[in-house]
C-alpha positions as CSV (number, residue, x, y, z in Angstrom):
1,M,-0.2,0.4,-0.2
2,K,3.3,2.7,1.0
3,W,4.3,1.6,-2.4
4,L,0.5,2.8,-4.2
5,I,1.0,6.0,-2.2
6,A,4.6,7.0,-3.2
7,L,3.8,6.1,-7.2
8,T,0.8,8.6,-6.7
9,V,2.8,11.6,-4.9
10,I,5.8,10.9,-7.7
11,A,3.0,11.0,-10.3
12,V,1.7,14.0,-9.0
13,L,4.6,15.8,-8.6
14,G,5.9,14.8,-11.6
15,G,2.7,15.9,-13.6
16,M,3.0,19.4,-11.3
17,A,6.8,20.0,-12.9
18,Y,5.7,19.5,-16.2
19,V,2.8,22.0,-16.0
20,V,5.1,24.8,-14.5
21,A,8.0,23.9,-17.1
22,G,5.8,24.2,-19.7
23,F,3.9,27.6,-18.4
24,K,7.7,29.2,-17.4
25,Q,8.5,27.8,-21.2
26,A,5.5,30.0,-22.6
27,L,6.3,32.9,-20.3
28,D,10.1,32.8,-21.5
29,E,8.9,33.1,-24.9
30,T,6.1,35.9,-24.7
31,G,6.8,38.7,-26.6
32,K,9.9,37.5,-28.4
33,E,9.7,37.4,-32.1
34,R,11.0,33.9,-33.8
35,P,10.8,33.3,-37.7
36,V,8.3,31.3,-38.8
37,A,7.0,29.9,-42.5
38,C,4.8,32.6,-43.9
39,S,2.8,30.2,-45.4
40,K,2.2,29.4,-41.8
41,A,1.7,33.2,-40.9
42,M,-0.8,33.6,-43.6
43,A,-2.6,30.5,-42.4
44,G,-2.6,31.7,-38.9
45,I,-4.6,35.1,-40.1
46,G,-7.1,32.7,-42.5
47,W,-5.2,33.6,-45.8
48,E,-3.3,31.9,-48.3
49,L,-0.1,32.9,-49.3
50,P,0.0,33.4,-53.0
51,G,1.9,30.8,-55.0
52,N,4.3,33.0,-56.8
53,A,5.5,34.5,-53.8
54,S,9.2,35.1,-53.3
55,D,11.9,36.6,-50.9
56,Q,9.6,35.4,-47.5
57,R,10.6,37.0,-44.6
58,C,7.8,36.5,-41.7
59,T,7.7,36.4,-38.0
60,E,5.5,35.4,-35.3
61,V,5.3,36.5,-31.7
62,G,3.7,34.2,-29.2
63,G,3.6,32.7,-25.6
64,L,1.2,32.9,-22.8
65,F,-1.1,34.9,-25.3
66,P,-2.5,34.7,-29.0
67,P,0.4,34.6,-31.8
68,T,0.9,37.9,-33.6
69,W,2.3,37.8,-37.2
70,S,4.8,40.1,-39.8
71,G,6.6,39.7,-42.6
72,S,7.1,40.3,-46.2
73,F,7.5,38.9,-49.4
74,R,7.6,39.7,-52.8
75,I,4.8,38.6,-55.6
76,P,4.6,40.1,-59.4
77,R,3.0,43.9,-59.4
78,A,0.3,42.6,-61.7
79,D,-1.2,40.5,-59.3
80,A,-0.6,42.6,-56.2
81,R,-4.4,44.3,-56.7
82,S,-6.3,41.0,-57.2
83,W,-4.8,39.4,-54.4
84,L,-5.3,42.4,-52.2
85,A,-9.2,42.0,-52.8
86,S,-9.3,38.4,-52.5
87,L,-8.3,38.6,-49.0
88,P,-11.5,37.7,-46.4
89,G,-12.3,39.9,-43.9
90,D,-14.2,42.7,-42.4
91,R,-13.3,46.2,-44.8
92,S,-15.7,48.6,-42.5
93,R,-12.8,50.5,-41.6
94,P,-11.1,51.4,-44.9
95,V,-8.1,53.1,-44.9
96,N,-7.8,57.0,-46.0
97,G,-8.4,57.1,-49.4
98,A,-9.6,53.5,-50.2
99,G,-11.9,52.6,-52.9
100,P,-15.1,50.3,-52.7
101,D,-13.2,47.3,-52.1
102,G,-11.1,48.9,-48.9
103,I,-8.1,49.2,-51.1
104,A,-6.1,52.6,-50.9
105,E,-4.0,53.5,-53.9
106,R,-1.0,55.1,-53.6
107,E,1.4,56.4,-56.0
108,K,4.1,54.2,-54.3
109,G,1.5,51.5,-53.8
110,L,-1.2,49.7,-52.6
111,N,-2.5,50.0,-48.5
112,L,-5.3,47.6,-47.1
113,S,-6.4,47.1,-43.4
114,I,-9.2,44.5,-42.6
115,D,-10.6,44.1,-39.6
116,H,-11.5,40.3,-37.8
117,P,-9.9,38.2,-40.4
118,P,-11.2,34.6,-40.7
119,G,-8.1,32.7,-38.7
120,R,-7.5,31.0,-35.4
121,P,-6.9,32.5,-32.9
122,Q,-8.6,35.7,-34.4
123,V,-6.6,38.8,-35.0
124,D,-8.4,42.0,-34.8
125,V,-6.5,43.9,-37.6
126,V,-4.1,43.2,-40.0
127,S,-2.5,46.3,-42.3
128,V,-1.3,45.2,-45.5
129,E,1.3,47.8,-47.4
130,V,2.2,46.8,-51.1
131,R,5.1,48.9,-52.1
132,W,6.2,49.2,-56.1
133,E,9.3,47.8,-57.0
134,G,10.0,49.2,-60.4
135,K,7.2,47.7,-63.2
136,D,7.3,44.4,-62.4
137,S,7.8,43.8,-59.0
138,A,5.8,44.1,-55.7
139,V,6.9,44.0,-52.0
140,V,3.7,43.0,-49.7
141,T,4.5,43.8,-45.7
142,F,1.7,43.1,-43.6
143,E,1.5,43.1,-39.3
144,T,-1.3,41.6,-36.9
145,F,-2.6,43.9,-34.1
146,D,-4.5,42.8,-31.3
147,Y,-6.4,45.1,-29.2
């Protein structure tokens, strides 16, 4: 009987140590930026990375709280507007000067702000900027925010 009590105590203490170690690791990682595949970041937002994206550099900040993402990649300039227009989410607070699709055209590119994209866990806002890089290429940058 004593060995059964000892085994139970060891199991409980081991489980508690495991939980504390996991909590400590999550706490240590909170607020730290780490590289992540842009396809993972886009999936987290509830979007798809364009198939022709190149020079991808994305990060994730996580830990105790739901993750946030940011990053950049290049796509052909000709595909930029149609990709932005295809992104799901609420466009009820368009950026200044936006058209009916929520996209604002600027001399140097495009801007879009989307509230509550469909990803899980859901982020509050995604800000997307497209900067023209000559006549054929565009750099897309994005950042998610939670309020």
